[in-house]
N, CA, C and O atoms as a MOPAC input file, in Angstrom:
PM7 MOZYME 1SCF
protein

 N      1.17100 1    -1.45200 1    -0.02500 1
 C     -0.00600 1    -0.06000 1    -0.14000 1
 C      1.39500 1     1.18500 1     0.06100 1
 O      2.51200 1     1.37700 1     0.54100 1
 N      0.49000 1     1.65300 1    -0.57600 1
 C      1.34800 1     3.50600 1    -1.07100 1
 C      0.93700 1     4.42400 1    -0.94900 1
 O      0.63100 1     4.90600 1    -2.04000 1
 N      0.50000 1     5.65400 1     0.67400 1
 C     -0.12600 1     6.51700 1     1.08500 1
 C      0.57400 1     7.45900 1    -0.57800 1
 O      1.51800 1     7.03300 1    -1.24600 1
 N     -0.03700 1     8.44700 1    -0.80900 1
 C     -0.54400 1     9.55300 1    -1.78800 1
 C     -0.27400 1    10.66200 1    -0.47400 1
 O     -1.06500 1    10.37200 1     0.42400 1
 N      0.54400 1    11.76400 1    -0.11500 1
 C      0.38000 1    13.10500 1     0.04600 1
 C     -0.61500 1    13.55500 1    -1.05600 1
 O     -0.99300 1    12.90500 1    -2.03000 1
 N     -0.92700 1    14.71300 1    -0.71400 1
 C     -1.16900 1    15.85300 1    -1.87200 1
 C     -2.11400 1    15.08600 1    -2.80200 1
 O     -1.62800 1    14.75900 1    -3.88500 1
 N     -3.42000 1    14.73700 1    -2.54900 1
 C     -3.65100 1    13.75200 1    -3.68100 1
 C     -4.99900 1    14.08400 1    -4.45200 1
 O     -5.61900 1    13.36400 1    -5.23400 1
 N     -5.39500 1    15.88500 1    -3.84500 1
 C     -6.04000 1    16.13600 1    -4.93400 1
 C     -5.80300 1    16.95400 1    -5.75000 1
 O     -6.61800 1    17.64100 1    -6.36600 1
 N     -4.27200 1    16.95400 1    -5.85200 1
 C     -3.42900 1    18.01800 1    -6.48900 1
 C     -2.98500 1    17.35900 1    -7.73800 1
 O     -2.84600 1    16.13700 1    -7.78900 1
 N     -2.71000 1    18.30900 1    -8.96700 1
 C     -2.19700 1    17.78100 1    -9.88000 1
 C     -2.01700 1    16.74000 1   -10.46400 1
 O     -2.58800 1    15.89800 1   -11.15600 1
 N     -0.02200 1    17.27900 1    -9.51900 1
 C      0.14100 1    15.46700 1    -9.27500 1
 C     -0.24100 1    14.52200 1    -8.76400 1
 O     -0.51100 1    13.56900 1    -9.49500 1
 N     -0.43100 1    14.38400 1    -7.22900 1
 C     -0.53200 1    13.55100 1    -6.21300 1
 C     -2.15700 1    13.31300 1    -6.77600 1
 O     -2.75800 1    12.54100 1    -6.02800 1
 N     -2.99500 1    13.81400 1    -7.94000 1
 C     -4.38600 1    13.58500 1    -7.92500 1
 C     -3.71000 1    12.78500 1    -8.86700 1
 O     -4.59900 1    12.00700 1    -9.21400 1
 N     -2.70000 1    12.48600 1    -9.49500 1
 C     -2.95000 1    11.82700 1   -10.84700 1
 C     -2.06600 1    10.26300 1   -10.42800 1
 O     -2.07300 1     9.13300 1   -10.91700 1
 N     -1.31700 1    10.94500 1    -9.21700 1
 C     -0.81400 1     9.21500 1    -8.62300 1
 C     -1.96200 1     8.45800 1    -8.10800 1
 O     -2.22900 1     7.29100 1    -8.39600 1
 N     -2.55700 1     9.15800 1    -7.39100 1
 C     -4.15500 1     8.29700 1    -6.92300 1
 C     -4.65100 1     7.68400 1    -7.90600 1
 O     -5.00100 1     6.50500 1    -7.94300 1
 N     -4.70100 1     8.57700 1    -8.84400 1
 C     -5.56700 1     7.78200 1    -9.46000 1
 C     -5.15000 1     6.59300 1   -10.45200 1
 O     -5.95700 1     5.96300 1   -11.13500 1
 N     -3.82800 1     6.39600 1   -10.42700 1
 C     -2.85500 1     5.16000 1   -11.63100 1
 C     -4.05300 1     4.07400 1    -9.86300 1
 O     -5.03800 1     3.34900 1    -9.72100 1
 N     -2.47300 1     5.05300 1    -8.65300 1
 C     -2.21700 1     3.71300 1    -7.79400 1
 C     -3.72600 1     2.92500 1    -7.04200 1
 O     -3.64000 1     1.80700 1    -6.53500 1
 N     -5.40800 1     3.91500 1    -7.09000 1
 C     -6.28500 1     3.50600 1    -6.71700 1
 C     -6.77200 1     2.85700 1    -7.60700 1
 O     -6.86100 1     1.94200 1    -6.78900 1
 N     -7.17500 1     2.43700 1    -8.48600 1
 C     -7.58200 1     1.77200 1    -9.77400 1
 C     -6.59300 1     0.29500 1    -9.49100 1
 O     -7.23100 1    -0.75600 1    -9.43600 1
 N     -5.29000 1     0.23200 1    -9.34200 1
 C     -4.94600 1    -1.33500 1    -8.99200 1
 C     -5.07900 1    -1.71900 1    -7.76900 1
 O     -5.32600 1    -2.84800 1    -7.34500 1
 N     -4.93900 1    -0.92100 1    -7.30600 1
 C     -5.67400 1    -1.10100 1    -5.12300 1
 C     -4.66300 1    -1.61400 1    -4.52300 1
 O     -4.50500 1    -2.52900 1    -3.71500 1
 N     -3.76400 1    -0.60400 1    -5.24200 1
 C     -1.96000 1    -0.30800 1    -3.88900 1
 C     -1.79600 1     1.25400 1    -3.50600 1
 O     -0.84000 1     1.81200 1    -2.96800 1
 N     -3.34300 1     1.92100 1    -4.06500 1
 C     -3.03300 1     3.24700 1    -3.14500 1
 C     -3.62100 1     4.17500 1    -1.90100 1
 O     -4.81900 1     3.93900 1    -1.74500 1
 N     -3.23500 1     4.92300 1    -1.20100 1
 C     -4.46300 1     5.38900 1    -0.08200 1
 C     -4.56500 1     6.69200 1    -0.76600 1
 O     -3.48600 1     6.75100 1    -1.35700 1
 N     -5.05600 1     7.50900 1    -0.97400 1
 C     -5.15900 1     9.39800 1    -0.82500 1
 C     -5.66100 1    10.07200 1     0.27100 1
 O     -6.86600 1    10.19200 1     0.49400 1
 N     -4.65200 1    10.57800 1     1.05700 1
 C     -4.51700 1    11.44600 1     2.20000 1
 C     -4.95100 1    12.50000 1     2.17600 1
 O     -3.99900 1    13.27800 1     2.12000 1
 N     -6.31200 1    13.27300 1     2.19000 1
 C     -6.98300 1    14.35000 1     1.68600 1
 C     -7.28500 1    15.31400 1     3.20000 1
 O     -6.47500 1    15.13700 1     4.11000 1
 N     -8.41300 1    16.28300 1     3.42600 1
 C     -8.87400 1    16.57400 1     4.40500 1
 C     -9.86000 1    16.51300 1     4.36000 1
 O    -10.53100 1    16.31600 1     5.37300 1
 N    -10.36800 1    16.65000 1     3.19800 1
 C    -11.88200 1    16.53300 1     2.90100 1
 C    -12.31800 1    15.13800 1     1.97500 1
 O    -12.40400 1    15.40000 1     0.77600 1
 N    -12.53000 1    14.08800 1     2.23700 1
 C    -12.05000 1    12.85100 1     1.63100 1
 C    -13.95500 1    12.67200 1     0.26100 1
 O    -14.11700 1    12.25400 1    -0.88600 1
 N    -14.91500 1    13.27700 1     1.34700 1
 C    -15.76300 1    13.05800 1     0.74700 1
 C    -15.90700 1    13.83600 1    -0.78000 1
 O    -16.32500 1    13.44300 1    -1.86900 1
 N    -15.51700 1    14.74400 1    -0.44300 1
 C    -15.46300 1    16.15100 1    -1.70800 1
 C    -14.42500 1    15.25600 1    -2.76400 1
 O    -14.75500 1    15.37400 1    -3.94400 1
 N    -13.23000 1    14.38600 1    -2.51600 1
 C    -12.78600 1    14.05900 1    -3.56300 1
 C    -12.60700 1    12.97200 1    -4.26800 1
 O    -12.38500 1    11.95900 1    -3.60400 1
 N    -12.64400 1    12.82800 1    -5.79700 1
 C    -13.25700 1    12.16900 1    -6.41300 1
 C    -12.26900 1    10.97600 1    -7.17300 1
 O    -11.71700 1    10.69200 1    -8.23600 1
 N    -12.43900 1    10.62900 1    -6.11500 1
 C    -11.02000 1     9.72900 1    -5.90900 1
 C    -11.01900 1     8.20700 1    -5.89200 1
 O    -11.56600 1     7.92200 1    -4.82600 1
 N    -10.59500 1     6.76000 1    -6.69900 1
 C    -10.03800 1     5.50100 1    -6.40000 1
 C    -10.43900 1     5.34700 1    -5.57600 1
 O    -11.18700 1     6.18800 1    -5.07700 1
 N    -10.14800 1     4.14000 1    -4.96000 1
 C     -9.65900 1     3.51100 1    -4.14500 1
 C     -9.94200 1     4.27600 1    -2.59300 1
 O    -10.69500 1     5.13700 1    -2.13800 1
 N     -8.87400 1     3.41000 1    -2.12200 1
 C     -8.70100 1     4.07900 1    -0.73500 1
 C     -8.40400 1     5.77900 1    -0.45900 1
 O     -7.57300 1     6.48300 1    -1.03100 1
 N     -9.66600 1     6.28100 1     0.93100 1
 C     -9.35800 1     7.95000 1     0.63900 1
 C     -9.92400 1     8.46400 1     2.07000 1
 O    -11.06600 1     8.75200 1     2.42800 1
 N     -8.07800 1     8.46700 1     3.07200 1
 C     -8.68500 1     8.72600 1     3.93700 1
 C     -8.64200 1     9.99500 1     4.71000 1
 O     -7.61900 1    10.63500 1     4.46600 1
 N     -9.49700 1    10.59100 1     5.62700 1
 C     -9.61500 1    12.44400 1     6.79900 1
 C     -8.17100 1    12.02400 1     6.79400 1
 O     -7.84500 1    10.86200 1     7.03700 1
 N     -7.14700 1    13.15500 1     6.46200 1
 C     -5.82500 1    13.49000 1     6.99900 1
 C     -5.00000 1    14.19600 1     6.60200 1
 O     -5.05800 1    14.83200 1     5.54900 1
 N     -3.95600 1    14.18900 1     7.52100 1
 C     -2.89300 1    16.17800 1     7.08200 1
 C     -1.76000 1    15.77400 1     7.62200 1
 O     -1.74700 1    15.34300 1     8.77500 1
 N     -1.07300 1    15.82200 1     7.15800 1
 C      0.63400 1    16.27700 1     7.10800 1
 C      0.42000 1    17.21500 1     8.21700 1
 O      1.34300 1    16.93300 1     8.98100 1
 N     -0.38200 1    18.34400 1     8.85300 1
 C     -0.13700 1    19.03100 1    10.03200 1
 C     -1.48700 1    18.94800 1    10.93900 1
 O     -2.09100 1    19.89500 1    11.44100 1
 N     -1.84200 1    17.35800 1    11.02800 1
 C     -2.26800 1    16.66700 1    11.56600 1
 C     -2.47500 1    15.76600 1    12.61700 1
 O     -3.60700 1    15.32600 1    12.81700 1
 N     -1.22200 1    15.33100 1    13.53500 1
 C     -0.56600 1    14.61000 1    13.85000 1
 C     -0.89100 1    13.34500 1    14.18200 1
 O     -0.25600 1    12.29600 1    14.07600 1
 N     -2.48600 1    13.70200 1    14.80000 1
 C     -2.69700 1    12.80900 1    15.17600 1
 C     -4.20700 1    11.55400 1    14.68500 1
 O     -4.98900 1    10.69400 1    15.09000 1
 N     -3.75100 1    12.33800 1    13.56400 1
 C     -4.43700 1    11.16700 1    11.90500 1
 C     -3.34700 1    10.50600 1    11.25100 1
 O     -3.48700 1     9.48400 1    10.57900 1
 N     -2.34100 1    11.05000 1    11.43600 1
 C     -1.44000 1     9.65500 1    11.11200 1
 C     -1.40300 1     8.60500 1    11.12500 1
 O     -1.46200 1     7.89300 1    10.12300 1
 N     -1.23700 1     8.02700 1    12.88200 1
 C     -0.62800 1     6.71300 1    12.70200 1
 C     -2.48000 1     5.95700 1    11.82600 1
 O     -2.32500 1     4.94900 1    11.13700 1
 N     -3.13100 1     6.20200 1    11.88200 1
 C     -4.74600 1     6.29000 1    11.40200 1
 C     -4.50600 1     5.96200 1     9.96100 1
 O     -5.00200 1     4.92400 1     9.52200 1
 N     -3.56400 1     6.99200 1     8.92300 1
 C     -3.50900 1     7.23700 1     8.10500 1
 C     -2.70800 1     5.97700 1     7.02900 1
 O     -2.74900 1     5.38000 1     5.95300 1
 N     -1.80400 1     6.22300 1     8.66800 1
 C     -0.41400 1     5.16400 1     8.15400 1
 C     -0.40500 1     3.67700 1     7.97500 1
 O      0.38000 1     3.25000 1     7.12800 1
 N     -1.32700 1     2.60100 1     8.79100 1
 C     -1.69900 1     1.70900 1     8.80000 1
 C     -1.45500 1     0.68700 1     7.51400 1
 O     -2.22900 1     0.31500 1     6.63200 1
 N     -0.51200 1     0.48400 1     7.69000 1
 C     -0.70700 1    -0.44300 1     6.07900 1
 C     -0.36300 1    -0.37000 1     4.87500 1
 O     -0.65700 1    -0.98800 1     3.85100 1
 N      0.64800 1     0.90800 1     5.27000 1
 C      1.30200 1     1.30300 1     4.40300 1
 C      2.91400 1     0.74700 1     4.22000 1
 O      3.78000 1     0.55500 1     5.07300 1
 N      2.93600 1     0.57600 1     2.75100 1
 C      4.76200 1    -0.31600 1     3.25700 1
 C      5.71900 1     1.54600 1     2.37200 1
 O      6.93600 1     1.39400 1     2.27100 1
 N      5.33000 1     2.61100 1     1.99200 1
 C      5.80000 1     3.91500 1     1.28300 1
 C      4.71200 1     4.90900 1     1.12400 1
 O      3.49500 1     4.73400 1     1.06400 1
 N      5.26900 1     5.76000 1     1.08000 1
 C      4.46700 1     7.63700 1     1.07700 1
 C      5.47700 1     7.74000 1    -0.53600 1
 O      6.50600 1     7.51300 1    -1.17200 1
 N      4.03400 1     8.31900 1    -0.43100 1
 C      4.38300 1     9.14300 1    -1.84600 1
 C      4.64300 1    10.73400 1    -1.51000 1
 O      3.60700 1    11.27000 1    -1.90600 1
 N      5.50800 1    11.76700 1    -0.97600 1
 C      5.41600 1    13.21900 1    -0.20800 1
 C      5.15000 1    13.77200 1    -1.32800 1
 O      5.62400 1    13.33700 1    -2.37700 1
 N      4.50400 1    14.61400 1    -1.28500 1
 C      4.98800 1    15.65300 1    -2.33500 1
 C      5.11300 1    16.95100 1    -2.11400 1
 O      4.48700 1    16.92900 1    -1.05400 1
 N      5.30200 1    17.68200 1    -2.19400 1
 C      6.15800 1    18.76300 1    -1.66700 1
 C      5.62000 1    19.26600 1     0.29200 1
 O      5.81900 1    20.47700 1     0.39300 1
 N      5.36800 1    19.00200 1     0.91400 1
 C      5.47200 1    19.81400 1     2.39800 1
 C      4.75700 1    21.12700 1     2.21900 1
 O      4.78100 1    21.77600 1     1.17300 1
 N      4.25300 1    21.39700 1     3.08800 1
 C      3.73400 1    22.86900 1     3.24800 1
 C      3.54300 1    23.22600 1     4.73100 1
 O      2.88700 1    24.23100 1     5.00500 1
 N      3.88400 1    22.73800 1     5.35800 1
 C      3.73500 1    23.02300 1     7.06100 1
 C      5.30700 1    23.23000 1     7.60400 1
 O      6.30900 1    23.31700 1     6.89400 1
 N      5.24200 1    23.28000 1     8.98400 1
 C      5.96400 1    24.29900 1     9.62700 1
 C      7.51400 1    23.10800 1     9.88000 1
 O      7.81200 1    22.23400 1     9.06600 1
 N      8.02700 1    23.29600 1    10.74000 1
 C      8.97600 1    23.05800 1    10.91700 1
 C      8.43700 1    22.64400 1    12.38500 1
 O      9.05900 1    21.67900 1    12.82800 1
 N      7.86400 1    22.92600 1    12.87500 1
 C      7.63700 1    21.57900 1    14.04700 1
 C      6.32300 1    21.07300 1    13.82400 1
 O      5.90400 1    20.60900 1    14.88400 1
 N      5.67200 1    20.98600 1    13.10000 1
 C      4.85000 1    19.67100 1    12.55000 1
 C      5.58800 1    18.14500 1    12.03100 1
 O      5.11800 1    17.01100 1    12.12400 1
 N      7.11500 1    18.66400 1    11.37100 1
 C      8.15700 1    18.06900 1    10.67100 1
 C      8.01800 1    16.40100 1    10.87400 1
 O      7.81900 1    15.30500 1    10.34800 1
 N      8.39200 1    17.43300 1    12.51700 1
 C      9.25500 1    15.94800 1    13.52100 1
 C      7.59500 1    14.65500 1    13.59900 1
 O      7.68000 1    13.50000 1    13.18000 1
 N      6.50600 1    15.14100 1    14.10400 1
 C      5.45100 1    14.27100 1    13.92400 1
 C      5.40600 1    13.69000 1    12.48300 1
 O      5.08700 1    12.51600 1    12.67300 1
 N      5.46700 1    13.76800 1    11.91800 1
 C      5.13600 1    13.69700 1    10.49800 1
 C      5.65100 1    12.20400 1    10.38100 1
 O      5.27500 1    11.05900 1    10.63200 1
 N      7.07600 1    13.10400 1     9.68600 1
 C      8.07300 1    11.57800 1     9.92500 1
 C      8.13200 1    10.85000 1    10.53700 1
 O      7.98400 1     9.77600 1     9.95600 1
 N      8.30800 1    10.75400 1    11.68900 1
 C      8.67500 1     9.45100 1    13.09000 1
 C      6.91600 1     8.53200 1    12.97200 1
 O      6.59900 1     7.41100 1    13.37000 1
 N      6.26200 1     9.39200 1    12.40100 1
 C      4.88300 1     8.09900 1    12.18600 1
 C      5.29400 1     7.62400 1    10.78600 1
 O      4.73100 1     6.54400 1    10.61300 1
 N      5.93200 1     7.90800 1     9.84700 1
 C      6.34500 1     7.47700 1     8.72300 1
 C      7.81700 1     6.68300 1     8.69400 1
 O      8.52000 1     6.25800 1     7.77700 1
 N      7.88500 1     6.68900 1     9.54000 1
 C      9.45000 1     6.06000 1     9.93600 1
 C      9.15300 1     4.88000 1    10.82700 1
 O      9.93500 1     3.96600 1    11.08700 1
 N      7.81300 1     5.03700 1    11.29400 1
 C      7.33500 1     4.20900 1    12.23900 1
 C      6.33300 1     3.28200 1    11.31500 1
 O      5.52700 1     2.48000 1    11.78600 1
 N      6.49100 1     3.48500 1    10.21800 1
 C      4.89200 1     2.92400 1     9.47800 1
 C      5.39400 1     2.12200 1     7.77300 1
 O      5.02100 1     0.99200 1     7.45800 1
 N      6.26000 1     2.99300 1     6.90100 1
 C      6.40000 1     2.16500 1     5.94500 1
 C      8.21400 1     2.43800 1     5.78100 1
 O      8.78200 1     3.21000 1     6.55400 1
 N      8.84400 1     1.81700 1     4.86400 1
 C      9.91500 1     1.56600 1     4.81500 1
 C     10.26900 1     2.09400 1     3.62900 1
 O     11.47800 1     1.99400 1     3.41600 1
 N      9.51800 1     2.73200 1     2.60400 1
 C     10.24100 1     3.57400 1     1.98900 1
 C      9.27300 1     5.11500 1     1.44700 1
 O      8.06200 1     4.96200 1     1.28500 1
 N      9.95700 1     6.67300 1     1.17200 1
 C      9.24100 1     7.56700 1     1.01600 1
 C      9.96100 1     8.07700 1    -0.38300 1
 O     11.13800 1     8.27300 1    -0.68200 1
 N      8.91900 1     8.18000 1    -0.98200 1
 C      9.11100 1     9.39500 1    -1.79400 1
 C      9.42600 1    10.50600 1    -1.57200 1
 O      8.43300 1    11.09900 1    -1.15000 1
 N     10.52500 1    11.33500 1    -1.63300 1
 C      9.51000 1    12.82000 1    -1.92400 1
 C      9.88400 1    14.18100 1    -3.28400 1
 O     10.90900 1    14.73700 1    -3.67900 1
 N      8.48400 1    14.24900 1    -3.61400 1
 C      8.45200 1    15.03600 1    -4.58900 1
 C      8.62300 1    16.33000 1    -4.43200 1
 O      7.89700 1    16.97800 1    -3.67900 1
 N      9.56500 1    16.84200 1    -5.09400 1
 C      9.63600 1    18.13200 1    -5.16900 1
 C     10.57900 1    19.21200 1    -5.66300 1
 O     11.61300 1    18.67900 1    -6.06500 1
 N     10.61500 1    20.76100 1    -5.80300 1
 C     10.83100 1    21.47700 1    -6.92400 1
 C     12.88400 1    21.40700 1    -6.25000 1
 O     13.81000 1    21.48000 1    -7.05800 1
 N     13.05300 1    21.29900 1    -5.12000 1
 C     14.55300 1    21.24100 1    -4.11200 1
 C     14.96700 1    19.71500 1    -3.97400 1
 O     14.04500 1    18.90000 1    -3.96400 1
 N     16.42700 1    19.20200 1    -3.85400 1
 C     16.51700 1    18.76300 1    -3.50800 1
 C     17.73400 1    18.29900 1    -2.42500 1
 O     18.67600 1    19.05300 1    -2.17900 1
 N     17.62000 1    17.21800 1    -1.92900 1
 C     19.10300 1    17.48000 1    -0.85700 1
 C     20.31400 1    17.21200 1    -1.56700 1
 O     20.74100 1    16.31900 1    -2.29800 1
 N     20.71900 1    18.30000 1    -1.09400 1
 C     22.72000 1    18.28700 1    -1.22000 1
 C     22.99300 1    17.96700 1    -0.53200 1
 O     22.37500 1    17.77300 1     0.51400 1
 N     24.47400 1    17.67000 1    -0.88300 1
 C     25.29200 1    17.78200 1    -0.11600 1
 C     25.72200 1    18.59300 1     1.44500 1
 O     26.29800 1    18.12600 1     2.42700 1
 N     25.23500 1    19.83000 1     1.21500 1
 C     25.41900 1    20.85500 1     2.25600 1
 C     23.94400 1    21.31600 1     2.49100 1
 O     23.10400 1    21.99900 1     1.90500 1
 N     24.12500 1    20.16500 1     4.33500 1
 C     23.00300 1    20.60300 1     4.83300 1
 C     22.63900 1    21.75500 1     4.87900 1
 O     21.46000 1    22.06100 1     4.69900 1
 N     23.51700 1    22.56600 1     5.11400 1
 C     23.38000 1    24.02500 1     5.40100 1
 C     22.65400 1    24.86500 1     4.61100 1
 O     22.35100 1    26.03200 1     4.86100 1
 N     22.28900 1    23.98200 1     3.29000 1
 C     22.30500 1    25.26700 1     1.87400 1
 C     20.30300 1    24.59100 1     2.08200 1
 O     19.31500 1    24.95100 1     1.44100 1
 N     20.38700 1    23.78700 1     2.96600 1
 C     19.01800 1    22.94800 1     2.32900 1
 C     17.26200 1    24.54300 1     2.98200 1
 O     16.51900 1    24.77100 1     3.93700 1
 N     17.45000 1    24.85600 1     2.17500 1
 C     16.13000 1    25.76600 1     2.99500 1
 C     14.24800 1    25.21700 1     3.31700 1
 O     13.34800 1    25.82900 1     3.89300 1
 N     14.25400 1    23.70800 1     2.58500 1
 C     12.82100 1    23.24600 1     2.82400 1
 C     13.36300 1    22.22200 1     4.07500 1
 O     14.50900 1    21.78300 1     4.17200 1
 N     11.92100 1    21.89000 1     5.25600 1
 C     12.17800 1    21.75100 1     6.18200 1
 C     12.45400 1    20.24600 1     6.33900 1
 O     13.32400 1    19.72400 1     7.03600 1
 N     11.33700 1    19.52100 1     5.37800 1
 C     11.88600 1    18.06100 1     4.92200 1
 C     13.47800 1    17.89000 1     4.25900 1
 O     14.55500 1    17.48500 1     4.69600 1
 N     13.09200 1    18.31500 1     3.24100 1
 C     14.74700 1    18.33300 1     2.78300 1
 C     15.58800 1    18.13700 1     3.42300 1
 O     16.57500 1    17.42100 1     3.25200 1
 N     15.10500 1    19.12300 1     4.71100 1
 C     16.72500 1    19.10000 1     5.51000 1
 C     17.12800 1    18.39600 1     6.48900 1
 O     18.14000 1    18.32300 1     7.18600 1
 N     15.50200 1    17.56400 1     6.35400 1
 C     15.02600 1    16.66300 1     7.62100 1
 C     15.75800 1    15.19400 1     7.10700 1
 O     16.21600 1    14.25600 1     7.75900 1
 N     15.65400 1    15.43300 1     5.67200 1
 C     15.64700 1    13.68900 1     5.20000 1
 C     17.34300 1    13.91400 1     4.51300 1
 O     17.93700 1    12.95700 1     4.01600 1
 N     17.97800 1    15.34600 1     4.59000 1
 C     19.07500 1    14.79700 1     3.72700 1
 C     20.06300 1    14.90800 1     5.50700 1
 O     21.29300 1    14.93800 1     5.54400 1
 N     19.00800 1    14.96000 1     7.01900 1
 C     20.67800 1    14.76400 1     7.64600 1
 C     20.02100 1    13.71800 1     7.68900 1
 O     20.96400 1    13.14200 1     7.14600 1
 N     18.95900 1    12.55700 1     7.88100 1
 C     19.61100 1    11.22800 1     8.31800 1
 C     20.00600 1    10.83300 1     7.20400 1
 O     20.23800 1     9.62600 1     7.26800 1
 N     20.25900 1    11.38000 1     5.89900 1
 C     20.82600 1    10.05500 1     4.89300 1
 C     22.67000 1    10.67400 1     5.77600 1
 O     23.72000 1    10.07100 1     5.55300 1
 N     22.60900 1    11.47400 1     6.37000 1
 C     24.08900 1    11.64800 1     6.86900 1
 C     24.60200 1    11.39400 1     7.71400 1
 O     25.73600 1    11.68000 1     8.10000 1
 N     23.41200 1    10.50100 1     8.34300 1
 C     24.27100 1    10.56300 1     9.59100 1
 C     24.15300 1     8.75700 1     9.67900 1
 O     24.71300 1     8.14600 1    10.58800 1

């Protein structure tokens, strides 16, 4: 099972449509009733830590569209993903480089730090 964040957006919507038809995807959205997506659609959000464990239950991978949440919310999300999923695919216009001090995106910086450890 692959959890898709940003499931109602342009990229996330396409990924959700494709995975949902194969019953391999779970779409994460704040309002599942208004989302026109196939397959498993769950209510939750990256900045709603109380929803993450339920949304990630049974998930082996997460397709993370560039996250727009505060630095305070990032640890809860990453901890929940680490607990449930073996893989994280992060789609962003920015990428993790070798120089951690130059990372401007919270998630990219944390991923780079984990990879460097």
